[in-house]
Every structure is written in structure tokens, then in C-alpha cells.
N, C-alpha and C positions, 0 to 999 in steps of 0.2 A: 362177823365179830361175835365172840362169846361175851358173857357178862364181865369177864376178867382178863381177856387177852385179845390182841390183834390177830387177825387172820394172817396167813403167810403172804397173801397178796398185799395186805395193808403194811406189813413189815417191809416188804420189798419197795413199796411206794415211799415209805419214810426214808429208807436207805437211799433211794434215788434222789429225793428232794435234798437230803443232806449232802450228797455227792455233788449235785449241781451247785448248791450254795458254796461249798468249799472250793470247787474247781473253776466255776464260771462266774459266780456272783461276787465273791469276796473281792477280787481285783477291781470290779466296777464300783463296789461300795467304797473302797479306799480312794477312788478318784472323785467321789462326790463331795459336795459342799454341805457341811452340817447345817441342818435347819432349812434346807431348800429341797425341792423336788429333784430327785436324781433320775432324769429321763433316760440316761444310758442304762441305769439299773432296771427300770421298768421295761425297756426294750429287750434287755437280756432275758428277763422273766417271760416276756411274750415269746421270744425265740425258742425257749426251752419248754414251752407249753404249760407253765405254771398258771398263767392268767386264764387260759382256756379251761383249765381244770376247775376254776372257780364257778364257771357258768356253763356246764355241759349241756343243759337243757333250756337255756334262756330263750331260745327262739321257739321252743315248743311249749313253754309254760311250765315245764318241770322245774321245781325249785332246786337250788344248789344243794349239794350234799354237805350237810353240817360236819359229818365226820371227816370228809376229805379236807375241808377248811381247817378243822382243828389239827389234823395230822400235819398239814403243810405249815401252819403257823408255829406249832411246837418245834418241828424239825428245823425250820429256818431260824427260830429264836435262839436255839442252842449254838448256832454258828454266827449269825449276824442279825442283830435287832433291826438294823436299818433295812435289810432286805425283807424281813418279816413285816415291818411297818409299811413299807411300800406296797407289798401285796395286799395287806389288810385294808389300807386306805383306798386302794383301787377297787377292791370289792365292795366296801361300804358305800363308796360314792356312786358306783354303777349299778348295784343290785336293784335299787328302787325303779330305775327307768327300764331295766331289763325285765323286771317283774311286771310293771304296770304301764309301760309306755306303749304308744301305738306303733304300728308297723314302720312308719317313717322314722320315728325316733330311734327305735331299735336298729333299723337298717342303717341309719347314719352313724350311730355311735358304737354298736357292738363290735364290728370288726376292728375299729381303731383302739378300743379299750382292751380287747383280747390280745392284740398284737403288741400292745405297749406304746402305741403311737399317740394315744390321747390319754390325758390325765383326768380322772374323775374325782368329784368331791361331794360330800354329804353336808348340806348347810341347814342345820336345825337350830343350834344354840344361838342365843342372843345375850347381850350384856345383862338383861334382867330376866332371862328365861333359860336357865341351865337345867338344874334338876327338875324344875317345874316347867317342862318343855311345852305344856299346853298353854302356858301364859305368853307365848310368843306374840310379838306385835308388829313384825314386818308387814306393812300394809300392801294389799293388792287392791288398788282403786279401779273400779270399772272404767273402761275406756273403749267405747265401741263394742266390738265382739271380743275384746280381750281385757287386759288389766295393765296398770302401771305399778311397778314395785317401788316402794319407798321405805327406807329404814336401814337397818344394820344387822349384820350377823357377826358373831364373835366365836373364837376358838374353833375355826373351821379348818379341817384337814385339807392339805394341799393348796390352801388359799395363800396368796391370790394368784397362784400359777396354774390352776386347773384349766382344762379346756372345756369341761362340761360340769355344771353344778346341778345337784338336785336341791332345789330351794323350797322350803316350806314357808308359806305366807298365809296371812289371815285374810280370807275372803268374806267372812261374816263376823262383824264386830261382836265382842262380848259373848262369844259362843264357846270359848275354851277349845277343847279338842274337836268339837263338832263343826268348827268354822275354819279349818285349816286345809289348804290345798297344796299339793306338791306340783312343782313346775320343773321342767328341764330348761336350764338357762345356759347358753353358750358363754364361755369365758371371755369372749371379745364383745359381748353385748354392749350397746351404747348405754351409758349411764352407770355401768358397773365399775366400781373401783375397789381398792383394797391395799393392805400392807401386811408385811410379815410381823409376827410376834416372836420375841426372843424368850424362849423358855429354858428351864433347866434341862429337861429332856430334849434331845436334838431332833425333834419332829418338825416337819413342814406344816406349820399352823399359822393361820392369819385371820385378819379382820376383813369383812366385805362391807361395802357401802352401796346402796341402791338409790339412785336419783332418777326416778322415772324409767326404770328398765321395763321395756314392753314385752309382754308375753301374750300369746294368743291361745285359742282353743287347742291347737295342735301340740302345744307345749305342756298341756295338763297331763299329769300322770294319774291314771285311775279316774276318779270322779271329783268334781268340784265339792269342796267342803269335807272330803273323805281322806284327805292326805295324811292325817295323823295316824290312821290305820296302817298306811304304807310305812311310815316311820317305825311304828312299833313292830310290824312284821319283820322289818329289816333288822332291828335290834335283837329280836328273839333269835334270829339266825346267828348274828355275830357275837352275842354275849358269851355263849360257851367258848367261842374261839378266842375271845379276849382272855378267858381262863387258860386256854391252851398256850397262848403267847406268854402269859405269866409263868406257866409251868416250864416252858422252854427256858426262860431266863433263870428260874430257880434251879433247874437242872444244870445249867451252865455254871452257876455260882457254886453249887455243891461239888461239881466235878473239879472246879478250880481249887476249892478249899481242901478236898481230899488229896489232890496231887501235891499241894503245898505242905499240908501237915504230915504227909508220909515221908517227905524228904528234909523237913526243917529240923535241924539238930537242936535239942533243948533238954536240959536236966538229965544228961547222961544217956539219952536215947533220941527218938524222934517225937515230934509234937503229938502225933496221933496215938502214941502209947499212953498219953495222959487220959485218965478216965473222964475227966471233965470235957476233954476234946472229943473223944470217941462217942460219948453220950450226946453231945450237941450234934455231931454228924448223924447219929441215929435218929434224933428228933427231926432233923432237916429232911432226911430221906423218907421217913414215915409220913410226914405231912405232905411231901410232894406226891407220893404214891396215892394217898387218900384223895388229894385234890384232882389228880389225873383221872381217877375213877369217876369222880363227880362230873368232870368235863365229858368223858366218854358217855356217861349215862345221859346227860343232857343232849348231846349230839345224836345219840341213838334214838332218843324219844322224838326228836325233830324229824329225823330221816324215816322213822316208822309211821309218821303221821299221827302221833298221839294227840289227845285232846289239847286245844290251844292253851287252856289254863294250866295243864300239866307241863307243857313246853315252857311257858313263861316262868313257872315256879322252878323247874329244874335248871333253866338257863340262869336265873337269878342266883340259885345256890352255887352253881358252878363258877360263875364270875366272882361272887363274893368270896368263897373259900379259896379259890386259886390265887386271886390277886392279894389277899391278905397273907396267904402262905408265902407267896413270892417275896413280899416285903420282909417277912420274918427271915426267910432263908438267905436273901442277899445281905441283909444287915448282919446276920450271924456269920456269914462267910467273910465279910469285911472284918469283923471282930477277930476271927481266927487267924486271918492272914496278917492283920495289923496295919501299921502305918503305910507300908508300901502299897496296900490296896487303895489308899486315898490319893496316890500320885496320879496326876493327869495322864491318861493313856493306858492305865492298867485296866484289864478286863472288868474287874469288880468296880472300879471307879465309874466306868461307863454304865454298868448294870445298876449301880446305886442311883444314878440320875434317871435312868430309864424306868425303873420299877415303880416309882412313885405315881406316875400319871394314870396307869390302869385302874387304880382304886377310885378315880374320879370320873374319867370319861365313860361314855356309853352307860351312864347310870352309876352314881357314886355308891360306895358300900352301904351307906345309910338308906339309899333308895332300894337297893337289893333286899335289905332286911325288911323294909316296909312291904315290898312285893311278897316276900315269903310269909311274913306275918299275916297279911290279909288273906293269903291263900289258905292258911290254916284255920282262920276264924270265920270264914264266910259260911 
């Protein structure tokens, strides 16, 4: 990839992902139940190799390609936000144990995750530990050679339906980030419960409860008390791709607005002839392109093995700018299309509900600004 364009191979990859989404995934999406895990959709993604593309080197320790992840998420989001979200949540939930799990954990779960037969989830947030993730209080009490998990997780993707959770728990009290351990927890573990949460955005999100869920040394991902590093490494990879998801939604909204304003008769011509409309479309397109370049820059830095501080800064910039841009573009598209865009079932109505969440999850916009600001003044 050059600084400003995709290679021919990357363009072909994007075209392939879009074609799969249109021809193979969209019918499965329509068959799914909003707000729940669509297992048929995940299986279709596995069959067409999209999930395997997330983790090409998981068994050898080579990290996932951030650019591939971004290209997939943007391409899918322009066609189906549900397909995009299913792929992203599967990646977010499984990357930590594929990165840091032992051979037994990887051998058990990688084939099922890649094929779409197992649903993975990333369990970090709690009712009182969202943006301040280091404040988490899910307790891991020592029990023989293992621990018993007690507490609650909130806003967890794919919960409570996932087959495997990466759970971050406190193994050392009052130690903030230095006392957190990551565990692999099976979805059918004794003492694990949960419920769905009904959100504006139609994502499978839930609450988890832990009443003495037992985990042992084999379930530890990485090292005891070093789990927060795993969480942050995972988020550094996925933050630029949240921006890619946002850009995909923004592009879909812009395309819808352009198509509508070019054919809508108004004031003796079509709506796009109005300078106010054409200038708004110009602003939307320019902001999308600028955000896209920030996303590519962050993904390129990750794949090039840049300094971790630079990766974190670029990832924060990409997520911040792209998600804020997407909010602006979708809102502007709704304004241009008018009342029909608010009707249930209209593409823009769906995007309007979807676009709000990315400014909050995986680090709210305010957290991204804090990360960027600290990087400038250290």
C-alpha cells in the first residue's frame, strides 16, 4: 500500500468481501433476530474464509493484519452492519486467547472460532468500570491451584450466548492495571449466568454474572496480574478498525444521500442542484476521505511494527476522527433525505441507530482525546 492508495491486491480483496456480503451474507442477515447472535451468519463467514482472514498467523504468534481487518470491516459495513459487527465481535473476543493462550486453549478454540462454529466474547467492562477499565472489580479469589470468579460484567459483546469468553478479573486487590488477569472461560461454565440488554443499536450485548466460576492455571492467558496488557494490545489492534466500520457506515449514508438528492424533484430541478445540498455532500465526502486516510495510517503503523506509543496514538486518532465523522455524515444524510429517512426499515434509520455506539465502545471519544493529548505532552 502507498501512503494514499490501496494496492491492486487490496482492491481485489475489498471487491471480494463486498461480493460475498451481497451474494452470500445478506440473505443470512435478513434471517437473523435483531439483538441476538446470528450463528448462521457466523457460519457463513467461516465457510467463505472471512474469519480465517482475521487470524492468519494465530498459531505461529504472528499478529493479525490490521489493514486486512480494516478493509474487511469497511467493506462489510457498506453492505451490512450486522455482518460487519458479527465479524468484529468474533475477532475482538478471540484475539486475546489466540495471542496469549497456551497450546491447549488455542487448539481447542481456534478451529471452532475460525469456522464459525463457536462464538467468542471480550469481557472487560463492568457497571463501574467502563472508560476507567483498570478499576474493574470482578474478583478472582484463590482456590487451591486456581481461582473462583465472583462479580459482574456489563455491556459484553455476544453475551450471554457466547461459547468462549475472555474474562478480565482482579487477582491482586487495589493494584489497578497491575493486578488484572485474563482468563478463558467456557460459556457453559458452572456459576456463569447472564441476560440480554436491549439497546438502540441492534447489537448482541449482555450482562454476565459470576457466582464462583472456577478457573485454573490452564485457563490463564499470558501471565497472572498481566492481563491488562493483553486487553490494551487487543484494543490497539481493533481501534483503527472501529474507525473503518464507522467509515463504511458513513460511505453507505453518503451513497444513499447522493442517490436520493440526484432524483428528488424540488424547486424546478433536482435537490442536488441546490448549492446548500451540493456543499453539504462535498463536506461529507471530504471528511470521509480524511478519516479513511487516518484509519489506513494507523493500520499501516500497526502492521509495520511501529513503536507501541505511536501505534496507540495513531489508533486513538483514527477511532476518534472516524467515529465522529460517521456521526456527522449519517445525521447530515438523514437531514437531506428528510422524514422518510426516519421510517423504520429505511437504510438511514438503521444507520442512525447503529452509528451512535462506536463513539462510546472500545474507548469513548473523550478517552481517545486523553490518549492523544498525553502522547503530545509526555
